C-alpha positions as CSV (number, residue, x, y, z in Angstrom):
1,X,-26.6,4.8,51.7
2,X,-28.0,7.4,54.1
3,X,-26.2,10.2,52.2
4,X,-27.5,8.9,48.8
5,X,-31.1,8.7,50.1
6,X,-30.8,12.3,51.4
7,X,-29.5,13.6,48.1
8,X,-32.3,11.8,46.2
9,X,-34.8,13.6,48.4
10,X,-32.9,16.8,48.1
11,X,-33.2,16.6,44.3
12,X,-36.9,16.0,44.3
13,X,-37.5,18.8,46.9
14,X,-35.4,21.2,44.9
15,X,-37.4,20.6,41.7
16,X,-40.7,21.0,43.5
17,X,-39.5,24.0,45.5
18,X,-38.5,26.1,42.5
19,X,-41.9,25.4,40.9
20,X,-43.7,26.5,44.0
21,X,-41.8,29.8,44.0
22,X,-42.6,30.5,40.3
23,X,-46.4,29.7,40.7
24,X,-46.5,31.8,43.9
25,X,-45.0,34.8,42.1
26,X,-47.2,34.6,39.0
27,X,-50.4,34.3,41.0
28,X,-49.8,37.4,43.0
29,X,-47.9,39.7,40.6
30,X,-49.9,41.4,37.9
31,X,-48.2,44.8,37.8
32,X,-46.5,46.0,34.7
33,X,-43.2,46.5,36.6
34,X,-42.0,43.8,38.9
35,X,-39.4,44.5,41.6
36,X,-37.3,41.4,42.3
37,X,-36.4,40.7,45.9
38,X,-33.7,38.2,47.0
39,X,-33.3,37.0,50.5
40,X,-29.9,35.4,51.3
41,X,-28.4,34.1,54.5
42,X,-24.8,33.7,55.3
43,X,-24.9,30.4,57.1
44,X,-21.6,30.2,58.8
45,X,-21.5,29.6,62.5
46,X,-20.3,26.0,62.9
47,X,-19.2,26.4,66.6
48,X,-22.5,27.1,68.4
49,X,-24.8,24.1,68.0
50,X,-28.0,26.1,68.6
51,X,-27.4,27.9,65.3
52,X,-28.4,24.7,63.5
53,X,-32.0,25.0,64.8
54,X,-32.0,28.7,63.9
55,X,-31.1,27.9,60.3
56,X,-33.8,25.2,60.2
57,X,-36.4,27.6,61.7
58,X,-35.7,30.2,59.0
59,X,-35.7,27.7,56.2
60,X,-39.1,26.4,57.4
61,X,-40.5,29.9,57.6
62,X,-39.9,30.4,53.9
63,X,-41.1,26.9,53.0
64,X,-44.4,27.5,54.8
65,X,-45.0,30.5,52.6
66,X,-44.2,28.7,49.4
67,X,-41.1,30.8,48.7
68,X,-37.4,30.1,48.6
69,X,-34.4,31.8,50.0
70,X,-30.7,31.5,49.2
71,X,-28.5,30.0,51.9
72,X,-24.8,30.7,51.4
73,X,-23.2,27.9,53.4
74,X,-19.7,27.6,54.7
75,X,-18.1,24.3,53.8
76,X,-17.3,23.5,57.4
77,X,-20.9,24.3,58.4
78,X,-22.1,21.7,55.9
79,X,-19.6,19.2,57.1
80,X,-20.5,19.9,60.7
81,X,-24.3,19.5,60.1
82,X,-23.6,16.0,58.7
83,X,-21.2,15.2,61.5
84,X,-23.8,16.2,64.1
85,X,-26.4,14.0,62.4
86,X,-28.6,17.0,61.5
87,X,-30.3,15.4,58.6
88,X,-33.4,17.4,59.5
89,X,-31.5,20.7,59.0
90,X,-30.0,19.5,55.7
91,X,-33.4,18.5,54.4
92,X,-34.9,21.8,55.5
93,X,-32.2,23.7,53.7
94,X,-32.6,21.5,50.6
95,X,-36.0,23.0,49.9
96,X,-34.1,26.2,49.1
97,X,-31.2,27.5,47.0
98,X,-27.8,26.3,48.1
99,X,-24.8,28.6,47.6
100,X,-21.2,28.8,48.8
101,X,-19.5,31.0,51.5
102,X,-15.9,29.7,51.7
103,X,-14.4,26.7,53.4
104,X,-13.7,28.0,57.0
105,X,-14.9,31.7,56.8
106,X,-12.9,33.3,59.5
107,X,-10.0,31.0,60.3
108,X,-6.9,32.7,59.3
109,X,-5.7,33.2,56.6
110,X,-8.9,34.4,55.0
111,X,-9.1,34.8,51.2
112,X,-7.8,38.4,51.1
113,X,-5.0,37.5,53.5
114,X,-3.6,34.5,51.7
115,X,-4.1,36.3,48.3
116,X,-2.7,39.6,49.4
117,X,0.8,39.3,47.9
118,X,0.2,36.6,45.3
119,X,0.2,37.1,41.6
120,X,-2.9,36.7,39.5
121,X,-2.2,33.0,38.6
122,X,-0.9,32.1,42.0
123,X,-3.9,33.7,43.7
124,X,-6.3,31.7,41.4
125,X,-4.5,28.5,42.2
126,X,-4.4,29.2,46.0
127,X,-8.1,30.1,46.0
128,X,-9.0,26.8,44.3
129,X,-6.7,24.8,46.6
130,X,-8.2,26.3,49.8
131,X,-11.8,27.0,48.9
132,X,-12.2,23.9,46.7
133,X,-12.1,21.8,49.9
134,X,-15.3,23.4,51.3
135,X,-16.9,23.4,47.9
136,X,-16.5,19.7,47.7
137,X,-18.0,19.2,51.2
138,X,-20.9,21.4,50.2
139,X,-21.6,19.3,47.1
140,X,-21.2,16.0,49.0
141,X,-23.8,17.1,51.6
142,X,-26.3,18.8,49.4
143,X,-25.7,17.2,46.0
144,X,-25.8,20.4,44.0
145,X,-23.3,22.9,42.6
146,X,-23.7,26.2,44.4
147,X,-25.7,28.9,42.7
148,X,-23.4,31.7,43.8
149,X,-20.5,32.7,46.0
150,X,-19.9,35.4,48.5
151,X,-16.7,36.1,50.4
152,X,-16.4,35.8,54.2
153,X,-16.8,39.3,55.8
154,X,-15.2,41.7,53.3
155,X,-12.3,39.3,52.6
156,X,-12.7,39.8,48.8
157,X,-10.2,38.8,46.2
158,X,-10.2,39.4,42.4
159,X,-8.5,36.0,41.7
160,X,-11.6,34.2,43.1
161,X,-13.5,35.1,39.9
162,X,-11.4,32.9,37.7
163,X,-11.8,29.9,40.0
164,X,-15.6,30.5,40.3
165,X,-16.0,30.5,36.5
166,X,-14.0,27.3,36.3
167,X,-16.3,25.8,38.9
168,X,-19.5,26.8,37.0
169,X,-20.6,29.4,39.6
170,X,-22.2,32.2,37.6
171,X,-23.0,34.8,40.3
172,X,-21.1,36.7,42.9
173,X,-23.7,37.7,45.6
174,X,-22.7,39.8,48.6
175,X,-22.5,43.3,50.0
176,X,-19.0,44.7,49.6
177,X,-17.4,47.8,48.2
178,X,-14.2,46.7,46.5
179,X,-15.9,47.0,43.1
180,X,-19.1,49.0,42.5
181,X,-20.9,50.3,39.4
182,X,-23.5,52.9,40.3
183,X,-25.0,50.6,43.0
184,X,-26.5,48.3,40.4
185,X,-25.8,44.7,39.2
186,X,-22.8,44.5,36.9
187,X,-20.5,42.1,35.1
188,X,-16.9,41.9,36.4
189,X,-14.4,39.1,36.0
190,X,-16.8,37.1,33.8
191,X,-19.4,36.8,36.5
192,X,-22.7,38.6,37.2
193,X,-22.2,40.7,40.4
194,X,-24.9,41.7,42.8
195,X,-22.9,43.5,45.5
196,X,-23.3,47.0,46.8
197,X,-26.8,48.2,45.9
198,X,-26.9,51.3,48.1
199,X,-30.3,51.9,49.6
200,X,-31.6,48.8,47.8
201,X,-30.0,46.6,50.5
202,X,-32.9,46.7,53.0
203,X,-32.4,45.0,56.4
204,X,-33.3,45.8,59.9
205,X,-30.4,45.8,62.4
206,X,-32.4,45.8,65.6
207,X,-35.1,43.3,66.7
208,X,-37.9,45.6,67.8
209,X,-41.1,47.0,66.4
210,X,-39.7,50.5,65.9
211,X,-36.8,49.1,63.8
212,X,-39.3,47.0,61.8
213,X,-41.4,50.0,61.0
214,X,-38.4,51.9,59.7
215,X,-37.2,49.0,57.7
216,X,-40.6,48.5,56.1
217,X,-40.8,52.2,55.3
218,X,-37.3,52.0,53.7
219,X,-38.5,49.0,51.7
220,X,-41.5,51.0,50.4
221,X,-39.3,53.9,49.5
222,X,-36.8,51.8,47.6
223,X,-39.6,49.8,46.0
224,X,-41.3,53.0,44.7
225,X,-38.0,54.4,43.4
226,X,-37.3,51.2,41.5
227,X,-40.8,51.2,40.0
228,X,-40.2,54.7,38.7
229,X,-36.9,53.5,37.2
230,X,-38.6,50.7,35.4
231,X,-37.6,47.8,37.7
232,X,-34.7,46.5,39.7
233,X,-33.6,44.2,42.5
234,X,-33.7,44.6,46.3
235,X,-31.2,42.5,48.3
236,X,-32.0,41.4,51.9
237,X,-29.5,39.5,53.9
238,X,-29.1,38.1,57.4
239,X,-27.0,35.6,59.3
240,X,-29.2,33.0,61.1
241,X,-26.9,33.1,64.0
242,X,-27.6,36.8,64.6
243,X,-31.1,36.0,65.7
244,X,-29.9,34.0,68.7
245,X,-26.5,35.3,69.8
246,X,-25.2,38.4,71.5
247,X,-21.9,38.6,69.6
248,X,-20.8,37.0,66.3
249,X,-19.1,33.6,66.7
250,X,-16.0,34.7,64.7
251,X,-15.6,37.9,66.6
252,X,-15.3,35.9,69.9
253,X,-12.6,33.7,68.4
254,X,-10.8,35.2,65.4
255,X,-10.9,39.0,65.8
256,X,-7.9,41.1,64.8
257,X,-6.1,38.2,63.3
258,X,-6.4,35.8,66.3
259,X,-6.2,32.1,65.4
260,X,-6.8,29.9,68.5
261,X,-6.6,26.1,68.3
262,X,-9.9,24.3,67.8
263,X,-9.9,23.1,71.4
264,X,-9.7,26.7,72.6
265,X,-12.7,27.9,70.5
266,X,-15.3,29.7,72.6
267,X,-19.1,29.6,72.4
268,X,-20.6,33.0,71.8
269,X,-23.1,34.2,74.5
270,X,-26.7,33.7,73.5
271,X,-29.7,35.9,73.8
272,X,-32.3,35.0,76.3
273,X,-35.1,32.8,75.1
274,X,-37.5,35.8,75.2
275,X,-35.0,37.8,73.1
276,X,-34.6,35.0,70.6
277,X,-38.4,34.7,70.2
278,X,-38.7,38.4,69.7
279,X,-36.0,38.4,67.0
280,X,-37.7,35.6,65.1
281,X,-41.1,37.3,65.4
282,X,-39.7,40.6,64.0
283,X,-38.0,38.8,61.2
284,X,-41.2,36.8,60.4
285,X,-43.2,40.0,60.3
286,X,-40.7,41.5,57.9
287,X,-40.8,38.4,55.7
288,X,-44.6,38.6,55.6
289,X,-44.5,42.3,54.7
290,X,-42.2,41.6,51.7
291,X,-44.0,38.4,50.5
292,X,-47.4,40.2,50.5
293,X,-46.1,43.4,49.0
294,X,-47.6,44.4,45.6
295,X,-45.5,44.0,42.4
296,X,-42.8,42.0,44.2
297,X,-41.3,38.7,43.0
298,X,-39.0,36.7,45.2
299,X,-36.0,35.2,43.4
300,X,-33.1,33.1,44.5
301,X,-29.5,33.4,43.5
302,X,-30.0,30.5,41.1
303,X,-32.7,32.5,39.3
304,X,-31.0,35.9,39.2
305,X,-28.6,35.2,36.2
306,X,-31.7,34.6,34.0
307,X,-32.9,38.1,34.8
308,X,-29.6,39.6,33.6
309,X,-28.6,37.5,30.7
310,X,-25.6,38.8,28.8
311,X,-26.9,39.2,25.3
312,X,-23.6,40.4,23.8
313,X,-22.8,36.8,22.7
314,X,-26.1,36.1,21.1
315,X,-24.8,37.3,17.7
316,X,-21.7,38.5,16.0
317,X,-20.7,42.1,16.2
318,X,-21.4,44.0,13.0
319,X,-19.8,47.0,11.5
320,X,-22.1,49.4,13.4
321,X,-21.2,47.7,16.7
322,X,-17.5,47.9,15.8
323,X,-17.8,51.6,15.0
324,X,-19.4,52.3,18.4
325,X,-16.6,50.4,20.2
326,X,-13.9,52.2,18.2
327,X,-15.5,55.6,18.9
328,X,-15.6,54.9,22.7
329,X,-12.1,53.3,23.1
330,X,-10.4,56.0,21.1
331,X,-11.2,58.5,23.8
332,X,-11.8,56.5,27.0
333,X,-11.3,52.9,28.2
334,X,-14.7,52.1,29.5
335,X,-17.7,49.9,28.8
336,X,-19.6,50.5,25.5
337,X,-23.4,50.5,25.2
338,X,-24.2,48.9,21.8
339,X,-28.0,48.9,22.0
340,X,-30.8,48.5,24.6
341,X,-30.0,44.9,25.2
342,X,-26.2,44.6,24.6
343,X,-23.2,46.0,26.5
344,X,-19.5,45.4,25.8
345,X,-16.8,45.8,28.4
346,X,-13.6,47.5,27.5
347,X,-11.9,44.2,27.3
348,X,-14.5,42.7,25.0
349,X,-14.2,45.8,22.9
350,X,-10.4,45.5,22.7
351,X,-10.8,41.8,21.7
352,X,-13.2,42.8,19.0
353,X,-11.0,45.6,17.5
354,X,-7.9,43.4,17.8
355,X,-9.7,40.7,15.8
356,X,-10.8,43.2,13.1
357,X,-7.2,44.4,12.7
358,X,-5.6,40.9,12.9
359,X,-8.1,39.4,10.4
360,X,-7.8,42.1,7.8
361,X,-6.6,40.8,4.4
362,X,-3.6,41.8,2.3
363,X,-5.8,44.2,0.2
364,X,-6.6,46.2,3.4
365,X,-10.2,45.0,3.7
366,X,-11.6,44.4,7.2
367,X,-14.1,41.8,8.3
368,X,-17.5,43.3,9.0
369,X,-18.6,40.7,11.5
370,X,-16.6,39.5,14.5
371,X,-17.2,36.9,17.2
372,X,-16.4,38.4,20.5
373,X,-14.9,36.5,23.4
374,X,-14.5,37.1,27.1
375,X,-10.9,37.6,28.3
376,X,-9.6,38.6,31.7
377,X,-7.7,41.8,32.2
378,X,-3.9,41.6,32.3
379,X,-2.3,39.4,35.0
380,X,0.1,42.2,36.0
381,X,0.9,45.8,35.4
382,X,3.6,46.4,32.8
383,X,6.5,48.5,34.0
384,X,7.8,49.5,30.6
385,X,5.8,51.6,28.1
386,X,6.6,53.5,25.0
387,X,6.7,57.3,24.8
388,X,4.5,59.2,22.4
389,X,5.6,58.5,18.8
390,X,4.2,57.8,15.4
391,X,3.9,54.2,14.2
392,X,3.1,52.5,11.0
393,X,-0.4,51.1,10.7
394,X,1.1,47.9,9.4
395,X,3.0,47.5,12.6
396,X,-0.2,47.7,14.6
397,X,-1.7,45.0,12.4
398,X,1.3,42.8,13.2
399,X,0.9,43.6,16.9
400,X,-2.8,42.8,16.7
401,X,-2.1,39.4,15.3
402,X,0.3,38.7,18.2
403,X,-2.1,40.1,20.8
404,X,-5.0,38.1,19.5
405,X,-3.1,34.9,19.6
406,X,-2.2,35.6,23.3
407,X,-5.8,36.3,24.1
408,X,-7.1,33.2,22.3
409,X,-4.6,30.9,24.0
410,X,-4.6,32.3,27.5
411,X,-8.1,33.9,27.7
412,X,-6.3,36.9,29.2
413,X,-5.2,40.3,27.8
414,X,-1.4,40.7,27.5
415,X,0.2,43.0,30.0
416,X,2.3,44.4,27.2
417,X,1.6,44.7,23.5
418,X,4.8,44.9,21.5
419,X,4.4,47.4,18.6
420,X,7.4,47.7,16.2
421,X,9.6,46.4,19.0
422,X,8.4,48.8,21.6
423,X,6.3,47.9,24.7
424,X,2.9,49.5,24.8
425,X,0.3,49.4,27.6
426,X,-2.9,47.7,26.5
427,X,-4.9,50.9,27.0
428,X,-2.5,52.8,24.6
429,X,-2.8,50.0,22.1
430,X,-6.6,49.9,22.4
431,X,-7.1,53.7,21.9
432,X,-4.6,53.9,19.0
433,X,-6.2,51.1,17.0
434,X,-9.6,52.4,17.9
435,X,-8.7,55.9,16.6
436,X,-7.4,54.4,13.4
437,X,-10.3,52.1,12.8
438,X,-12.8,54.9,13.1
439,X,-11.3,56.1,9.8
440,X,-10.3,52.7,8.3
441,X,-13.7,51.1,8.7
442,X,-15.2,53.9,6.6
443,X,-12.3,54.2,4.2
444,X,-9.9,51.2,4.1
445,X,-6.3,52.3,3.4
446,X,-6.8,55.8,4.8
447,X,-4.3,55.4,7.6
448,X,-0.6,54.9,6.9
449,X,0.9,56.1,10.2
450,X,-0.8,57.1,13.5
451,X,0.4,58.6,16.8
452,X,0.3,56.6,20.0
453,X,-2.8,57.6,21.9
454,X,-3.1,58.3,25.7
455,X,-6.7,57.8,26.6
456,X,-8.6,58.3,29.8
457,X,-9.2,55.0,31.7
458,X,-12.6,55.5,33.4
459,X,-13.1,51.7,34.0
460,X,-10.5,51.9,36.8
461,X,-12.8,54.2,38.7
462,X,-15.3,51.4,39.5
463,X,-12.6,49.6,41.5
464,X,-11.7,51.0,45.0
465,X,-8.3,52.3,45.9
466,X,-6.5,50.3,48.6
467,X,-6.6,51.6,52.1
468,X,-6.9,50.2,55.7
469,X,-10.5,51.7,55.7
470,X,-11.4,49.5,52.7
471,X,-10.8,46.4,54.7
472,X,-11.3,47.6,58.3
473,X,-15.1,47.1,58.4
474,X,-14.5,43.4,59.1
475,X,-13.1,43.0,62.6
476,X,-11.6,39.6,61.8
477,X,-8.8,41.1,59.7
478,X,-5.6,42.0,61.5
479,X,-5.4,45.6,62.6
480,X,-4.3,47.9,59.8
481,X,-4.7,45.2,57.2
482,X,-4.6,46.4,53.6
483,X,-3.8,44.9,50.3
484,X,-2.3,47.2,47.6
485,X,-1.2,44.5,45.2
486,X,-4.6,42.8,45.5
487,X,-6.4,46.0,44.5
488,X,-3.9,46.6,41.7
489,X,-4.9,43.3,40.3
490,X,-8.5,44.2,40.9
491,X,-8.1,47.4,38.9
492,X,-6.6,45.4,36.0
493,X,-9.8,43.5,35.9
494,X,-11.6,46.8,35.4
495,X,-11.3,45.9,31.7
496,X,-14.1,43.3,32.3
497,X,-16.6,45.6,34.0
498,X,-19.9,46.6,32.4
499,X,-23.5,47.2,33.6
500,X,-25.8,44.2,33.7
501,X,-28.9,44.8,31.6
502,X,-32.2,43.5,33.1
503,X,-34.3,41.5,30.7
């Protein structure tokens, strides 16, 4: 009964809270160009009890100013708050946006560790099995589906995207460098991603006046740059625990692969009371600086997807769209700008062209309007591939029908497209049918045979190469940890990447 009453209050507060944020923004923002700012807090330390009060203090700071923040909460943290009877903290957080930050965060194996050598499908299943537990705890305590997800540390995994889409989580919000598209929001794996934003991630790392001045100056500089660019988003993140501790809770217990029993967990040393108050004071000054800044609108993770709605699916692709896709994919496997408001990933482009070819009629006429669908990149890298040779156009039509059936049934691109009995890589198939359709859409029947094409594959460049340095920034990973198979799968999902267009 107590939990039900809390969740009822949570629902009422959430509705009122979002309204307050909107009204606040509208009454103080009249500039032509608005810069969006999102504050998010990795709420993770479930060992040190004092962090509960730190979380509540930050939540109350925002509520007192009539604005909301996003709290990315570890499942075990949510469970621990309830176990400790901290209904006051739960209610304070419920005035804000609740999102998800894994089940246990730093207890080994972390997501990248347990996914490291798994296939695409096994990795998706394992992520759902392990992280679904914490998700359920979060939903039971707060009564809402999380607005976004962000991995613990930099323990990122591409398989998480399929699980998150299934769970109805539309946004991946963090600061990590496994995937990056020009330090801007982008689509990848079927989710909107706000990850590495370069200098537009603005946070102070020291709790003193000099650091605050530098941070505010950086905020001004980035704000002005984004104004000149016509708008954008600034990401500001903290961990509530960092305002009160001397060392991160997980570094004390789980660094370099250590995995002590729960009874052996250590409390992290805390700052002095004076140092804690100074940290909260500096943070509060920074919050006031941002809130009172001109042409700024605070948004939560729950509000961000509406700012970057994918308009590709608002109408069918027409002949002009298909020609643009064919022209791009015939030369380079990369995303395709269709107009100012619509962008297609290489995978969406391949699906569209495959549909055109598969749905051509016996007289050689092609449909001029196509419904596009999202499909994941291949689940694995094919080892076989055909050498350069000429192939009948009719064989490509037959292969397109087979490939389209696979994509419609599995929601994933095939690793191999069989053309006239020969195994082709998807990129060769995409470029070859694209090159042919450039002519065929203008003059049906113009192509009888066509050579296999070997295009550039620029979409791969947005995904990092594996190395110990890629993972070593998080001290929780075992020394020398790296994940070549994981990043190979990540590159295969490069088919799904494209810039996110702001409304």
